[in-house]
MARBA-3410 file (N, C-alpha, C, O; in Angstrom, 1 decimal):
62
28.3,-18.6,16.8,26.9,-18.7,17.2,25.9,-17.9,16.3,24.8,-18.3,15.9 ~ 26.4,-16.6,16.1,25.5,-15.8,15.3,25.6,-16.4,13.8,24.6,-16.2,13.1 ~ 26.5,-16.9,13.4,26.5,-17.4,11.9,25.6,-18.6,11.8,24.9,-18.7,10.8 ~ 25.5,-19.5,12.9,24.7,-20.5,12.9,23.2,-20.2,12.9,22.3,-20.8,12.3 ~ 22.9,-19.0,13.6,21.5,-18.5,13.7,21.2,-18.0,12.4,20.1,-18.2,11.8
22.1,-17.2,11.7,21.9,-16.6,10.5,21.8,-17.7,9.4,21.0,-17.5,8.5 ~ 22.4,-18.8,9.4,22.3,-20.0,8.5,21.0,-20.7,8.7,20.3,-21.0,7.7 ~ 20.6,-20.8,9.8,19.2,-21.4,10.2,18.1,-20.5,9.7,17.2,-20.9,9.0 ~ 18.2,-19.2,10.0,17.2,-18.2,9.5,17.2,-18.3,7.9,16.1,-18.3,7.3 ~ 18.2,-18.4,7.3,18.3,-18.4,5.8,17.6,-19.7,5.2,16.8,-19.6,4.3
18.0,-20.8,5.9,17.3,-22.1,5.6,15.8,-22.1,5.7,15.1,-22.6,4.9 ~ 15.4,-21.5,6.8,13.9,-21.3,7.0,13.3,-20.5,6.0,12.2,-20.8,5.6 ~ 14.0,-19.3,5.6,13.4,-18.6,4.5,13.4,-19.2,3.3,12.5,-19.0,2.4 ~ 14.4,-20.0,3.0,14.5,-20.8,1.7,13.2,-21.9,1.7,12.4,-22.0,0.7 ~ 13.1,-22.6,2.8,12.0,-23.5,2.9,10.6,-22.8,2.6,9.8,-23.3,1.8
10.4,-21.8,3.4,9.2,-20.9,3.2,9.0,-20.4,1.9,7.8,-20.4,1.5 ~ 10.0,-20.0,1.1,10.0,-19.5,-0.2,9.6,-20.6,-1.2,8.8,-20.4,-2.2 ~ 10.1,-21.8,-1.0,9.8,-23.0,-1.8,8.3,-23.3,-1.5,7.6,-23.6,-2.5 ~ 7.8,-23.3,-0.3,6.4,-23.6,0.0,5.6,-22.6,-0.7,4.6,-23.0,-1.4 ~ 6.1,-21.3,-0.6,5.3,-20.3,-1.3,5.1,-20.4,-2.8,4.0,-20.2,-3.3
6.1,-20.8,-3.4,6.1,-21.1,-4.8,5.2,-22.3,-5.2,4.5,-22.2,-6.1 ~ 5.2,-23.3,-4.4,4.4,-24.5,-4.6,2.9,-24.1,-4.4,2.1,-24.7,-5.1 ~ 2.5,-23.1,-3.6,1.3,-22.7,-3.4,0.9,-21.5,-4.2,-0.2,-21.0,-4.0 ~ 1.8,-21.2,-5.1,1.6,-20.0,-6.1,1.0,-18.7,-5.3,0.0,-18.1,-5.7 ~ 1.7,-18.4,-4.2,1.3,-17.3,-3.5,1.7,-15.9,-4.3,1.1,-14.9,-4.0
2.7,-16.0,-5.1,3.2,-14.7,-5.8,4.1,-14.0,-5.1,4.5,-13.0,-5.6 ~ 4.4,-14.3,-3.8,5.2,-13.5,-2.9,6.7,-13.8,-3.2,7.1,-15.0,-3.4 ~ 7.6,-12.7,-3.3,8.9,-12.9,-3.5,9.7,-13.3,-2.2,9.1,-13.2,-1.1 ~ 10.8,-13.6,-2.3,11.6,-13.8,-1.1,11.6,-12.6,-0.1,11.4,-12.7,1.1 ~ 11.9,-11.4,-0.8,11.8,-10.3,0.1,10.5,-9.9,0.7,10.5,-9.5,1.9
9.4,-10.1,0.0,8.0,-10.0,0.6,7.9,-10.9,1.7,7.4,-10.5,2.8 ~ 8.3,-12.1,1.5,8.0,-13.2,2.7,8.9,-12.8,3.8,8.4,-13.0,5.0 ~ 10.1,-12.3,3.7,10.9,-11.8,4.7,10.3,-10.6,5.4,10.4,-10.6,6.6 ~ 9.7,-9.7,4.8,9.1,-8.7,5.5,7.8,-9.2,6.3,7.4,-8.6,7.4 ~ 7.1,-10.2,5.8,6.0,-10.8,6.5,6.5,-11.5,7.8,6.0,-11.2,8.9
7.5,-12.3,7.6,8.0,-13.0,8.7,8.6,-11.9,9.9,8.5,-12.1,11.1 ~ 9.3,-10.9,9.4,9.7,-9.9,10.4,8.5,-9.3,11.0,8.5,-9.1,12.2 ~ 7.4,-8.9,10.3,6.2,-8.4,11.0,5.7,-9.3,12.1,5.3,-8.8,13.2 ~ 5.6,-10.7,11.6,5.1,-11.6,12.6,6.0,-11.7,13.7,5.4,-11.8,14.9 ~ 7.3,-11.8,13.6,8.3,-12.0,14.7,8.2,-10.7,15.6,8.6,-10.8,16.8
7.8,-9.6,15.1,7.7,-8.4,16.0,6.5,-8.2,16.6,6.2,-7.2,17.3 ~ 5.6,-9.3,16.3,4.4,-9.3,17.2,3.1,-9.0,16.5,2.0,-9.0,17.1 ~ 3.1,-8.7,15.3,1.9,-8.5,14.4,1.3,-9.9,14.2,2.0,-10.9,14.1 ~ 0.0,-9.9,14.3,-0.7,-11.3,14.1,-0.6,-11.8,12.8,-0.7,-11.0,11.8 ~ -0.4,-13.1,12.6,-0.4,-13.6,11.2,-1.6,-13.3,10.4,-1.5,-13.0,9.2
-2.8,-13.3,11.1,-4.0,-12.9,10.3,-4.0,-11.5,9.9,-4.5,-11.1,8.8 ~ -3.5,-10.7,10.7,-3.3,-9.2,10.1,-2.4,-9.0,8.9,-2.6,-8.3,8.0 ~ -1.3,-9.7,9.0,-0.3,-9.8,7.9,-1.0,-10.3,6.6,-0.9,-9.7,5.5 ~ -1.7,-11.4,6.8,-2.5,-11.9,5.5,-3.5,-10.9,5.2,-3.8,-10.8,4.0 ~ -4.2,-10.3,6.0,-5.1,-9.3,5.5,-4.5,-8.1,4.7,-5.0,-7.6,3.7
-3.3,-7.7,5.3,-2.6,-6.6,4.7,-2.2,-7.2,3.2,-2.5,-6.5,2.2 ~ -1.7,-8.2,3.1,-1.2,-8.7,1.8,-2.4,-8.8,0.9,-2.3,-8.3,-0.3 ~ -3.5,-9.2,1.3,-4.8,-9.4,0.5,-5.2,-8.0,0.0,-5.4,-7.8,-1.2 ~ -5.2,-7.0,1.0,-5.7,-5.8,0.6,-4.8,-5.1,-0.4,-5.2,-4.3,-1.3 ~ -3.4,-5.3,-0.2,-2.5,-4.7,-1.2,-2.6,-5.3,-2.5,-2.5,-4.6,-3.5
-2.9,-6.6,-2.6,-3.2,-7.2,-3.9,-4.3,-6.7,-4.6,-4.3,-6.5,-5.8 ~ -5.4,-6.4,-3.8,-6.7,-5.8,-4.4,-6.5,-4.6,-4.9,-7.0,-4.2,-5.9 ~ -5.7,-3.8,-4.2,-5.5,-2.3,-4.7,-4.6,-2.3,-5.7,-4.7,-1.5,-6.6 ~ -3.7,-3.3,-5.7,-2.7,-3.3,-7.1,-3.6,-3.8,-8.2,-3.3,-3.3,-9.3 ~ -4.4,-4.6,-8.1,-5.3,-5.1,-9.2,-6.2,-4.0,-9.8,-6.5,-4.0,-11.0
-6.5,-3.0,-9.0,-7.3,-1.9,-9.5,-6.6,-0.9,-10.4,-7.1,-0.1,-11.1 ~ -5.2,-1.0,-10.2,-4.4,0.0,-11.1,-3.9,-0.7,-12.2,-3.2,0.0,-13.0
END
């Protein structure tokens, strides 16, 4: 049962990563995984998007 859940989770992340590449988000698989984990833990998707945007702006300054 756990293996099936893990395989489904990996497949979902693979699809999400493919979509991310098509949309040129620049997010790595690990960054996407972190975003998904935040959302699954109850953080709003809008808040995660705002965090990513702010981090990118800060990185561009340096």
